[in-house]
C-alpha positions as CSV (number, residue, x, y, z in Angstrom):
1,X,46.1,-43.4,48.1
2,X,49.2,-43.1,50.8
3,X,47.1,-41.0,53.1
4,X,46.6,-43.4,55.8
5,X,48.5,-41.2,58.4
6,X,46.6,-38.2,57.7
7,X,43.4,-39.9,57.9
8,X,44.3,-41.9,61.0
9,X,44.8,-38.4,62.6
10,X,41.2,-37.3,61.3
11,X,40.0,-40.2,62.7
12,X,41.0,-39.8,66.4
13,X,40.0,-36.1,66.2
14,X,36.6,-37.0,64.9
15,X,36.3,-40.1,66.8
16,X,32.7,-38.9,67.9
17,X,31.7,-40.2,64.4
18,X,31.9,-43.9,65.4
19,X,28.9,-43.2,68.3
20,X,26.7,-41.8,65.6
21,X,24.1,-44.7,65.9
22,X,24.1,-44.5,69.4
23,X,23.5,-41.0,69.4
24,X,20.6,-41.1,66.8
25,X,18.9,-43.8,68.9
26,X,19.2,-41.3,71.7
27,X,16.9,-38.8,69.5
28,X,14.5,-41.8,68.5
29,X,15.9,-42.0,65.1
30,X,16.9,-45.8,65.6
31,X,15.0,-48.8,64.1
32,X,15.5,-50.9,61.1
33,X,14.5,-48.9,58.1
34,X,15.3,-51.5,55.5
35,X,12.9,-54.3,56.2
36,X,13.4,-57.0,53.3
37,X,11.8,-60.4,54.7
38,X,9.5,-61.4,52.3
39,X,9.9,-58.5,50.0
40,X,11.8,-59.1,46.5
41,X,14.9,-57.7,45.7
42,X,16.4,-57.3,42.2
43,X,20.2,-57.2,42.1
44,X,22.4,-56.7,39.1
45,X,26.1,-57.8,38.8
46,X,25.6,-60.2,41.6
47,X,27.0,-63.7,40.0
48,X,30.2,-62.7,42.0
49,X,31.8,-59.9,44.1
50,X,30.0,-57.7,46.2
51,X,26.7,-58.3,44.6
52,X,26.8,-62.1,45.4
53,X,27.6,-61.3,49.1
54,X,24.8,-58.8,49.1
55,X,22.4,-61.5,47.6
56,X,23.4,-64.3,50.4
57,X,23.0,-61.9,53.2
58,X,19.8,-60.4,52.0
59,X,19.0,-64.3,51.6
60,X,19.7,-64.8,55.3
61,X,17.1,-62.1,56.3
62,X,14.5,-63.7,54.4
63,X,14.6,-61.9,50.9
64,X,13.2,-63.2,47.7
65,X,16.4,-62.8,45.8
66,X,16.7,-62.0,41.8
67,X,20.0,-61.8,40.2
68,X,21.5,-60.7,37.2
69,X,24.6,-61.4,35.2
70,X,25.7,-62.2,31.7
71,X,27.5,-65.5,32.7
72,X,25.0,-68.1,33.3
73,X,27.5,-70.6,34.7
74,X,28.4,-68.2,37.5
75,X,24.5,-67.4,37.9
76,X,24.0,-71.1,38.9
77,X,27.1,-71.3,40.8
78,X,25.9,-68.0,42.9
79,X,22.5,-69.3,43.2
80,X,23.3,-72.6,44.8
81,X,25.0,-70.6,47.4
82,X,22.1,-67.9,47.9
83,X,19.7,-70.9,48.1
84,X,21.5,-72.1,50.7
85,X,21.8,-69.1,53.0
86,X,17.7,-68.5,52.9
87,X,16.3,-67.8,56.2
88,X,13.1,-69.8,55.4
89,X,13.8,-72.1,52.1
90,X,10.2,-73.3,52.0
91,X,8.7,-69.7,51.6
92,X,11.6,-68.0,49.8
93,X,11.8,-67.4,46.0
94,X,15.0,-67.4,43.7
95,X,15.6,-66.5,40.3
96,X,18.4,-65.4,38.0
97,X,18.6,-63.7,34.7
98,X,21.6,-63.4,32.3
99,X,21.5,-60.1,30.7
100,X,24.3,-57.7,29.6
101,X,22.9,-54.5,31.7
102,X,25.1,-52.0,29.4
103,X,22.7,-52.5,26.7
104,X,20.0,-49.7,27.2
105,X,16.9,-52.3,25.8
106,X,18.2,-54.8,28.6
107,X,16.6,-53.1,31.5
108,X,13.1,-53.1,30.4
109,X,13.4,-57.1,29.5
110,X,15.0,-57.6,33.2
111,X,12.2,-55.6,34.6
112,X,9.5,-57.6,33.0
113,X,11.1,-60.6,34.0
114,X,11.4,-59.9,37.4
115,X,7.7,-58.6,37.6
116,X,6.6,-61.5,35.7
117,X,8.5,-64.1,38.1
118,X,7.1,-61.7,41.1
119,X,3.3,-62.4,40.3
120,X,3.2,-59.8,38.5
121,X,4.3,-57.3,40.6
122,X,7.3,-55.2,40.2
123,X,10.5,-56.0,42.9
124,X,10.2,-54.0,46.0
125,X,14.0,-53.2,45.9
126,X,16.3,-52.7,43.0
127,X,20.1,-52.5,43.7
128,X,22.5,-51.5,41.0
129,X,25.7,-53.2,41.5
130,X,27.0,-54.0,38.0
131,X,30.2,-52.5,37.1
132,X,33.9,-52.4,36.1
133,X,36.7,-50.6,36.4
134,X,39.6,-50.4,33.6
135,X,42.3,-47.6,34.8
136,X,44.4,-46.0,32.8
137,X,45.9,-42.4,32.0
138,X,43.8,-40.2,30.1
139,X,45.5,-39.7,26.8
140,X,46.1,-43.9,26.7
141,X,42.5,-44.6,27.0
142,X,40.6,-44.5,23.7
143,X,37.4,-42.7,23.4
144,X,35.4,-46.1,22.9
145,X,37.1,-47.5,25.9
146,X,35.8,-44.2,27.7
147,X,32.2,-44.7,26.3
148,X,32.1,-48.6,27.1
149,X,32.9,-47.7,31.2
150,X,30.0,-45.3,30.9
151,X,27.9,-47.5,29.6
152,X,28.4,-50.0,32.2
153,X,28.8,-48.2,34.9
154,X,26.3,-45.2,34.3
155,X,24.0,-46.0,31.9
156,X,23.2,-49.3,33.2
157,X,22.1,-47.8,36.5
158,X,20.2,-44.7,34.4
159,X,18.5,-47.4,32.1
160,X,17.4,-49.3,35.4
161,X,16.4,-46.5,37.4
162,X,14.3,-44.9,34.5
163,X,12.3,-48.5,34.0
164,X,11.8,-49.4,37.8
165,X,10.7,-45.6,38.4
166,X,8.0,-45.8,35.7
167,X,6.5,-48.9,36.9
168,X,6.7,-47.8,40.7
169,X,5.2,-44.2,39.9
170,X,3.5,-44.4,36.8
171,X,-0.1,-44.7,38.1
172,X,0.3,-42.6,41.5
173,X,-3.0,-43.0,43.9
174,X,-2.7,-40.8,46.8
175,X,-5.1,-43.0,48.6
176,X,-3.1,-46.6,48.0
177,X,-1.4,-48.4,50.6
178,X,2.1,-47.1,51.1
179,X,4.7,-49.7,49.9
180,X,8.4,-49.8,51.3
181,X,10.5,-49.4,48.0
182,X,14.0,-48.8,47.4
183,X,16.3,-47.9,44.4
184,X,20.1,-48.4,45.7
185,X,23.1,-47.1,43.5
186,X,26.4,-48.5,43.6
187,X,29.2,-45.6,43.0
188,X,32.7,-45.5,44.5
189,X,34.7,-43.6,47.1
190,X,36.5,-42.0,43.8
191,X,33.1,-39.9,43.3
192,X,34.4,-37.9,46.3
193,X,37.9,-37.8,45.2
194,X,39.7,-39.3,42.2
195,X,43.5,-40.1,41.4
196,X,45.8,-40.4,38.5
197,X,44.8,-43.1,36.7
198,X,41.0,-43.5,37.4
199,X,40.0,-41.0,34.6
200,X,38.3,-43.7,32.4
201,X,36.2,-44.8,36.0
202,X,35.9,-41.9,38.3
203,X,33.6,-39.8,36.2
204,X,31.3,-42.7,35.5
205,X,30.9,-43.2,39.5
206,X,30.5,-39.3,40.2
207,X,27.8,-39.5,37.5
208,X,25.9,-41.9,39.5
209,X,25.8,-39.7,42.6
210,X,24.4,-37.0,40.7
211,X,21.6,-39.1,38.9
212,X,21.0,-40.1,43.0
213,X,20.9,-36.5,44.1
214,X,18.5,-35.4,41.4
215,X,16.4,-38.5,41.8
216,X,16.3,-38.2,45.7
217,X,14.6,-34.8,45.3
218,X,12.3,-35.6,42.0
219,X,10.4,-38.5,43.7
220,X,9.1,-36.2,46.4
221,X,6.6,-35.0,43.7
222,X,4.9,-38.3,43.9
223,X,2.9,-39.5,46.9
224,X,4.5,-42.3,48.7
225,X,7.9,-41.8,46.9
226,X,10.6,-44.8,47.1
227,X,13.7,-44.1,48.9
228,X,16.8,-43.5,46.9
229,X,20.2,-44.3,48.2
230,X,23.9,-44.8,46.7
231,X,26.8,-46.9,48.4
232,X,30.2,-46.0,48.1
233,X,32.6,-48.7,48.5
234,X,36.3,-48.6,48.4
235,X,38.8,-51.1,47.1
236,X,37.2,-54.3,47.3
237,X,39.0,-57.8,47.1
238,X,37.4,-59.4,44.3
239,X,37.9,-61.0,40.8
240,X,37.2,-57.6,39.2
241,X,40.0,-56.1,41.4
242,X,42.4,-58.8,40.1
243,X,41.7,-57.8,36.5
244,X,41.6,-54.2,37.3
245,X,45.3,-54.2,38.7
246,X,46.8,-55.6,35.7
247,X,46.5,-52.4,33.5
248,X,46.6,-50.2,36.8
249,X,49.3,-47.4,36.4
250,X,52.4,-47.5,38.6
251,X,51.7,-44.0,40.2
252,X,47.9,-45.3,40.9
253,X,49.2,-48.5,42.7
254,X,51.6,-46.1,44.7
255,X,48.8,-43.5,45.9
256,X,46.8,-46.2,46.7
257,X,49.3,-48.6,48.7
258,X,48.0,-47.7,52.2
259,X,44.5,-48.2,51.3
260,X,42.2,-50.4,53.1
261,X,41.2,-53.4,51.1
262,X,37.6,-54.6,52.3
263,X,36.2,-58.2,51.1
264,X,33.1,-58.3,49.7
265,X,31.1,-59.8,52.8
266,X,32.3,-56.9,54.6
267,X,31.2,-54.3,52.0
268,X,27.8,-56.3,51.8
269,X,27.3,-56.2,55.6
270,X,28.3,-52.6,56.0
271,X,26.0,-51.5,53.0
272,X,22.7,-53.0,54.5
273,X,23.9,-51.9,57.8
274,X,23.5,-48.3,56.4
275,X,20.5,-48.8,54.5
276,X,19.0,-50.1,57.9
277,X,20.2,-46.9,59.6
278,X,17.9,-45.2,56.6
279,X,20.9,-43.4,55.2
280,X,21.1,-42.0,52.1
281,X,24.9,-41.8,50.8
282,X,26.4,-44.8,52.5
283,X,30.1,-45.4,52.7
284,X,31.6,-48.9,54.0
285,X,34.5,-48.1,56.3
286,X,36.1,-45.2,58.0
287,X,38.5,-43.7,55.3
288,X,35.1,-43.6,52.9
289,X,33.6,-41.8,55.5
290,X,36.1,-39.1,55.8
291,X,36.2,-38.7,52.1
292,X,32.2,-38.4,52.0
293,X,32.7,-35.5,54.5
294,X,35.2,-33.7,52.4
295,X,32.4,-33.9,49.6
296,X,28.9,-33.7,51.3
297,X,28.0,-30.4,49.1
298,X,24.2,-30.1,48.9
299,X,23.5,-34.0,49.3
300,X,21.1,-34.9,52.1
301,X,23.1,-35.9,55.4
302,X,22.4,-38.3,57.9
303,X,22.8,-36.5,61.2
304,X,23.0,-32.9,60.0
305,X,24.9,-31.6,63.1
306,X,27.6,-34.4,63.3
307,X,28.0,-34.6,59.8
308,X,28.8,-31.1,59.7
309,X,31.4,-31.1,62.5
310,X,33.2,-34.1,61.1
311,X,33.2,-32.1,57.7
312,X,35.0,-29.0,59.2
313,X,37.7,-31.4,60.6
314,X,38.3,-33.4,57.6
315,X,38.6,-30.5,55.4
316,X,41.7,-29.1,57.4
317,X,43.3,-32.3,57.3
318,X,42.5,-32.6,53.5
319,X,44.9,-29.6,53.1
320,X,47.7,-31.7,54.1
321,X,46.2,-35.0,51.9
322,X,46.0,-33.2,48.8
323,X,49.5,-31.6,49.0
324,X,50.7,-34.8,49.8
325,X,49.4,-36.8,47.0
326,X,49.9,-34.0,44.5
327,X,53.4,-33.9,45.3
328,X,53.7,-37.9,45.0
329,X,52.7,-37.5,41.7
330,X,55.0,-34.4,40.5
331,X,57.9,-36.6,41.8
332,X,56.9,-39.8,40.2
333,X,56.4,-38.2,36.9
334,X,60.1,-36.2,37.3
335,X,61.4,-39.8,38.3
336,X,59.9,-41.1,35.0
337,X,61.1,-38.8,32.4
338,X,57.6,-37.0,32.1
339,X,58.9,-33.4,33.3
340,X,62.1,-33.6,31.2
341,X,60.8,-34.7,28.2
342,X,57.5,-32.3,28.1
343,X,60.2,-29.4,28.5
344,X,62.3,-30.3,25.6
345,X,58.7,-30.9,23.6
346,X,57.8,-27.3,24.5
347,X,61.0,-26.0,23.6
348,X,60.8,-27.6,20.1
349,X,57.6,-26.4,19.5
350,X,58.6,-22.5,20.4
351,X,61.6,-23.0,18.2
352,X,59.6,-24.2,15.2
353,X,56.3,-22.2,15.2
354,X,54.2,-23.1,12.4
355,X,55.7,-26.5,12.0
356,X,54.0,-29.8,13.0
357,X,55.7,-31.3,15.8
358,X,55.6,-35.1,16.4
359,X,55.0,-37.6,19.3
360,X,57.2,-37.7,22.6
361,X,58.9,-40.7,24.1
362,X,57.1,-40.1,27.3
363,X,56.7,-43.4,29.1
364,X,53.2,-44.5,28.8
365,X,51.8,-41.3,27.1
366,X,51.2,-39.7,23.9
367,X,51.3,-35.9,23.1
368,X,50.6,-34.6,20.0
369,X,51.5,-31.1,19.6
370,X,50.0,-29.4,16.6
371,X,50.6,-26.4,14.1
372,X,50.6,-23.5,16.4
373,X,50.7,-19.7,15.2
374,X,52.1,-18.7,18.5
375,X,54.1,-20.2,21.4
376,X,52.1,-20.0,24.9
């Protein structure tokens, strides 16, 4: 987002954040809170990219892994790598399920098959990673494309969460043995702050965060509640990014030009590390952590004192970052003719009150000026 210099200053000023794990350990808050050895993990969107890396790294830690994706060929190739990474091949089990998670009824089928594979027990951990990004200007994006991204990114998570939580919590027994269960969503740093070009995508990821916040509190109604977490990656070097960049607006590329790009392995490793520390909203890099600090709101924090101090500092820096980004957008729009053409159209509308004015020739954007009874 071309905010590297500002965030570098913030990171230096708030360097204390780098020592957070050590500080937590001093107060007895350390220890692995995400033990996966012998547990069964269900991962959606795990045939490539971040999902596959997560599956491989969990297999190395001794987990039984079930991966979900649409393409059987990709699933089979990924399964070979996952099995090869197993900590104990003779005792671990692996399975794949071909499914389109954007179809609401598939969540129940996936969970049913996973439960059958896991000796009639639901998975211990469910991690929703499936997602897609199709950037574009809001006015250029059809309503159908907006709904499609919501189906894939948000509803796939909501449908899976609904099914798995019903399975875990349908017959609560206060005297039952406590089971360590985790429901993990994958959002994006764009849920903290979005930029031009991501209107089809960012709202879907912000919705995931809101769902996560609500469920985190709602499961407290039940005895032995599962843990809720949400991961917020930034840009990931993956096949999905290559497709995303093909239709990404020029201004979006400009705003992102200095953003760090993470490998799938790096994102998986940092996500799992955050889970092992027991974090709720988990970022995978320093930029994501700074963006999270500006957008905590009422979400549960890890180290309340430290996170609050970081929030104070980054809020000051953001005053400069936001102005810089807004300025870049205005200058780009003026250079591309947005400002000039829009003024011309407004003058025409005012001059021809009551007449239907056609479309502008603003590059990449469509404006429809309907009949007006007054000029505002």
